[in-house]
C-alpha positions in Angstrom: -61.0 -14.6 -72.3 -61.2 -13.2 -68.8 -60.3 -9.5 -68.4 -59.4 -7.8 -65.1 -59.9 -4.0 -65.3 -59.1 -3.6 -61.6 -55.8 -1.9 -62.3 -57.5 0.8 -64.5 -58.6 4.1 -62.9 -62.4 4.5 -62.6 -64.0 7.3 -64.5 -67.4 9.1 -64.2 -69.9 8.8 -67.0 -68.9 12.3 -68.3 -65.2 11.5 -68.2 -65.9 8.3 -70.0 -67.8 10.1 -72.8 -64.9 12.5 -73.3 -62.5 9.5 -73.4 -64.6 7.7 -76.0 -64.8 10.8 -78.1 -61.1 11.5 -78.0 -60.3 7.8 -78.9 -62.7 7.9 -81.8 -61.2 11.2 -83.1 -57.8 9.6 -82.8 -58.8 6.6 -84.8 -60.4 8.8 -87.5 -57.2 10.9 -87.9 -55.0 7.7 -87.7 -56.8 5.9 -90.5 -57.1 9.1 -92.6 -53.3 9.1 -92.7 -52.8 5.4 -92.8 -54.9 4.5 -95.8 -53.4 6.9 -98.4 -49.9 6.4 -97.1 -50.3 2.6 -97.2 -51.6 2.8 -100.8 -48.6 4.9 -101.8 -46.3 2.3 -100.2 -48.1 -0.6 -102.0 -47.5 1.1 -105.4 -43.9 1.8 -104.6 -43.3 -1.8 -103.5 -44.4 -3.0 -106.9 -41.6 -0.9 -108.4 -38.9 -1.7 -105.8 -39.2 -4.0 -102.7 -36.9 -1.7 -100.7 -40.0 0.4 -100.1 -41.2 -2.4 -97.8 -39.6 -0.5 -94.9 -41.8 2.5 -95.7 -44.8 0.3 -95.6 -43.9 -1.1 -92.2 -43.5 2.5 -90.9 -46.8 3.7 -92.2 -48.7 2.8 -89.0 -46.0 4.5 -86.9 -46.0 7.6 -89.0 -49.8 7.7 -89.0 -49.8 7.5 -85.2 -47.3 10.3 -85.0 -49.4 12.4 -87.3 -52.5 11.8 -85.2 -50.7 12.7 -82.0 -49.4 16.0 -83.5 -52.7 17.0 -85.0 -54.7 16.2 -81.9 -52.0 17.3 -79.5 -52.1 14.0 -77.6 -48.5 13.8 -76.5 -46.6 10.5 -76.2 -47.0 9.4 -72.6 -49.5 6.6 -73.5 -47.1 4.9 -76.0 -45.5 3.3 -72.9 -41.9 3.7 -74.1 -40.7 2.8 -70.6 -39.2 -0.7 -70.3 -42.0 -2.0 -68.1 -39.9 -3.3 -65.2 -40.3 -6.9 -63.9 -43.2 -7.7 -66.2 -41.1 -7.0 -69.3 -38.1 -8.9 -68.0 -40.4 -11.9 -67.3 -41.7 -11.8 -70.9 -38.2 -12.0 -72.5 -37.9 -15.8 -72.5 -41.3 -16.0 -74.1 -40.4 -13.4 -76.7 -37.2 -15.2 -77.7 -38.5 -18.8 -77.5 -42.0 -18.4 -78.9 -41.0 -18.2 -82.6 -38.6 -21.1 -82.1 -41.3 -23.3 -80.6 -43.7 -22.5 -83.4 -41.0 -23.0 -86.0 -40.0 -26.4 -84.6 -43.6 -27.5 -84.3 -44.9 -26.4 -87.7 -41.8 -26.7 -89.9 -40.5 -29.8 -88.0 -43.8 -31.6 -88.8 -43.5 -30.5 -92.4 -39.9 -31.7 -92.7 -40.4 -35.0 -91.0 -43.5 -35.9 -93.0 -42.0 -34.8 -96.3 -44.6 -32.2 -96.9 -41.8 -29.7 -97.2 -38.2 -30.4 -98.0 -35.5 -29.4 -95.5 -32.5 -27.6 -97.0 -29.4 -26.5 -95.2 -29.5 -22.7 -95.0 -26.7 -20.7 -96.4 -24.7 -19.5 -93.4 -21.3 -18.4 -92.2 -21.5 -21.3 -89.7 -19.8 -24.5 -90.7 -20.6 -28.0 -89.6 -23.3 -30.6 -89.9 -26.7 -29.5 -91.2 -28.3 -29.6 -87.8 -25.6 -27.5 -86.3 -26.0 -24.9 -89.0 -29.7 -24.8 -88.4 -29.3 -24.3 -84.7 -26.6 -21.7 -85.2 -28.8 -19.9 -87.6 -31.8 -19.9 -85.2 -29.6 -18.6 -82.4 -28.1 -15.9 -84.6 -31.5 -14.7 -85.7 -32.9 -14.8 -82.1 -30.5 -12.2 -81.0 -28.8 -10.4 -83.9 -31.7 -10.7 -86.2 -34.1 -9.4 -83.6 -31.9 -6.5 -82.8 -31.8 -5.5 -86.5 -35.5 -6.1 -86.9 -36.4 -3.6 -84.2 -35.9 -0.9 -86.9 -38.8 -2.1 -89.0 -41.0 -3.7 -86.3 -41.0 -0.4 -84.3 -42.8 1.3 -87.2 -45.6 -1.2 -87.1 -45.9 -1.5 -83.3 -45.9 2.2 -82.6 -49.0 2.4 -84.8 -50.8 -0.9 -84.2 -50.3 -1.7 -80.5 -48.9 1.7 -79.4 -51.8 3.7 -80.8 -54.7 1.9 -82.6 -55.2 -0.9 -80.0 -55.5 1.5 -77.1 -57.9 3.7 -79.0 -60.0 0.8 -80.0 -60.3 -0.1 -76.3 -61.0 3.4 -75.1 -63.5 3.9 -78.0 -65.4 0.9 -76.6 -65.2 -1.0 -79.9 -66.5 -4.6 -79.4 -63.6 -7.1 -79.1 -60.9 -4.6 -79.6 -58.0 -7.1 -79.6 -59.7 -9.2 -82.2 -60.6 -6.2 -84.3 -57.0 -4.9 -84.2 -55.8 -8.3 -85.4 -58.2 -8.3 -88.3 -57.3 -4.8 -89.3 -53.6 -5.8 -89.2 -54.2 -8.8 -91.4 -56.3 -6.9 -94.0 -53.6 -4.3 -94.2 -51.2 -7.0 -95.4 -53.5 -8.4 -98.1 -52.6 -6.1 -101.0 -48.9 -7.2 -100.6 -50.0 -10.8 -100.6 -52.3 -10.5 -103.6 -50.2 -8.3 -105.8 -46.6 -8.6 -104.6 -46.5 -12.4 -103.9 -45.9 -12.0 -100.1 -46.5 -15.5 -98.8 -49.0 -16.2 -101.5 -49.2 -20.0 -102.0 -50.6 -22.1 -104.9 -54.2 -21.3 -103.8 -54.5 -17.6 -103.3 -57.9 -17.7 -101.6 -56.7 -20.3 -99.1 -53.5 -18.4 -98.5 -55.6 -15.3 -97.6 -57.7 -17.3 -95.1 -54.8 -19.0 -93.5 -52.8 -15.8 -93.4 -55.7 -14.0 -91.6 -55.8 -16.8 -89.0 -52.1 -16.6 -88.5 -51.9 -12.8 -88.2 -55.0 -12.5 -86.0 -53.8 -15.2 -83.7 -50.3 -13.6 -83.5 -51.8 -10.2 -83.0 -53.6 -11.5 -79.9 -50.4 -12.7 -78.4 -48.6 -9.4 -79.2 -51.5 -7.4 -77.8 -51.5 -9.3 -74.6 -47.8 -8.5 -74.1 -48.5 -4.8 -74.7 -51.4 -4.7 -72.3 -50.1 -6.9 -69.5 -46.6 -5.4 -69.3 -47.7 -1.8 -69.8 -44.9 -1.3 -72.3 -44.7 -1.3 -76.1 -41.2 -2.8 -76.1 -42.2 -6.4 -75.6 -44.5 -6.1 -78.6 -41.7 -4.6 -80.7 -39.3 -7.3 -79.7 -41.7 -10.2 -80.3 -42.6 -8.8 -83.7 -38.9 -8.4 -84.6 -38.0 -11.9 -83.2 -40.8 -13.6 -85.1 -39.7 -12.0 -88.4 -36.1 -12.9 -87.9 -36.5 -16.5 -86.7 -39.4 -17.6 -88.9 -38.4 -15.8 -92.1 -34.6 -15.9 -91.9 -34.1 -19.2 -90.2 -37.1 -21.6 -90.8 -38.3 -20.2 -94.2 -34.9 -20.3 -95.8 -34.5 -23.9 -94.6 -37.6 -25.0 -96.4 -38.2 -25.8 -100.1 -40.6 -27.6 -102.4 -43.6 -26.8 -104.5 -45.9 -26.9 -101.5 -43.7 -24.9 -99.1 -46.2 -22.0 -99.0 -49.1 -24.3 -98.6 -47.8 -25.9 -95.4 -45.3 -23.4 -93.9 -44.8 -19.7 -93.8 -47.3 -17.2 -92.5 -49.9 -18.4 -94.9 -49.1 -22.1 -94.3 -51.6 -24.6 -92.8 -49.2 -25.8 -90.1 -48.1 -22.3 -89.0 -51.7 -21.1 -88.9 -52.7 -24.1 -86.8 -49.8 -23.6 -84.4 -50.5 -19.9 -83.9 -54.2 -20.6 -83.4 -53.5 -23.2 -80.7 -51.0 -20.8 -79.0 -53.6 -18.0 -79.0 -56.3 -20.3 -77.6 -53.9 -21.5 -74.8 -53.0 -17.9 -73.9 -56.6 -16.8 -73.8 -57.2 -19.2 -70.9 -55.2 -16.9 -68.7 -56.8 -13.7 -67.2 -55.9 -10.5 -69.1 -54.8 -7.9 -66.6 -54.4 -4.5 -68.3 -51.7 -2.5 -66.6 -51.8 0.7 -68.6 -53.5 2.3 -71.6 
């Protein structure tokens, strides 16, 4: 991966030391809040799945807590739209989950590894028309609704943790952020059957590949546009299209082995996408 830091302001060695110290303090306070709040959310989810929304907001709440405690302000969240760069990213945001879905789930359906089932929908017509209509509905309406939950994660992961990892000079900060994001999901996988396939150990490995690869793509959007909104939108669109269009159209005893976020084909598709994206220079526009 080639990285161009030419757009970032230069700093003296003393200023850099201060920046690193501030970033490390921010990470310390962030994780000090994130870990116990996440554990509480895991416990509550076991009792009622509705607490999943609380879990998705734990990173955001933890980042808000860190900002208040350390008096950091909110300017670096990059809540501005991002101008032309964000507009240019919209086709990618809307179409990426569809392309991954058609590749991974399409192969599974055609080869018989996973059974295709017509999704329940208010749309009427042939099976293919219902699937296309469901995908289009989730691309737009599903994404709009999903912003509520994805904002909670992205305000924390890409709006706070990622930039602190970079400023703290943590080696391979984008990769590190993806691994942390994946590990954060594991208790739900192991104890609440979130995308847990027939072979739990394999599901964990594949899920980590999927999440780390997807995190790389979301992180690039955040860094290259200088705005958190593309990250929020891609996260929301992925959840809506993959989970509420492709997942509900798939059935069979091996459905979680081949498809879903811990499926072999989805992990492979995301890994290829991340590799292809890594061939392009990464120009960081704002931290």
